N, C-alpha and C positions, 0 to 999 in steps of 0.2 A: 504494500500500500504506500503510495507516494505521500509526501508532506502535504500537498494540496488536497488530496482526498481526506486526510486526517483533519485538516482545518475545516473543510466543508462539512464533515460529520459533526465537528464541534459546533459550528455555526447553526446547523439545523437542529441539533439537540437543544441549544440555547433557545432557538426559535420556538420549538415545541414546549419546552418547560415554561417559558414566559407566557406563551399563549394559553396553556392550560391553567396557569396560576391566575391570570387575569380573567379568563372565561371558562369556568368549569363546564359550561354548556356549549363548548366550542363547536361540536358537530352540528348543533342547531343553528349556529351563526354563519356558516359558510354561505348560505343563500343570501344573507344580508351584507356580505363583505363588499360587494361593488358599490353599495350605497353608504358605506362608512364615511363619517366625517370626523376625523381625529386630527386636529392641528392642521387642517387643510391638506392632509396627505392621502385621504381616501383609502383605497384598498392596499396601498403600499405601506401603511403604518406598521403592520407586523414586521416587515423586513427592516424598516428603519429602527424600530425599538430593539430588534434582535441584533442589528449592527452595533447599536450603542452598548448593549450587553456584551457582545463579543469584544469590543474595544476595551471595555472596563476589565473584563477577565483577562484579556491579552496583556494589559499593563501589569496585572498581578503576576501573570506567568513570566513576564520579562524580569520583574523584580526578583521573583523566586529563582530564576535561572542565574541572575547576576549574583545573588547571595551564595548559591551553590558553587558558582565559579570561584568566588573569593575563598571559600573554605577548602576547595579542592587544591588550590595553588599553595596554600599554607602547609598542607600535609605532604 
């Protein structure tokens, strides 16, 4: 599995988790998605919010990788 495939899986898992947290009745909402009015984004708001979540988690992943790198060099 390539790095891109892993990152896409992470993105879509974040998308699904955020969607089900916000909308427990998600399966009933798909028919209304084209009419969604959220911050003027319409049907693209799930992707935008998932991207924000992905970036936030990515920052924490970079910080964790940097900390691991520091401790590996000392040993």
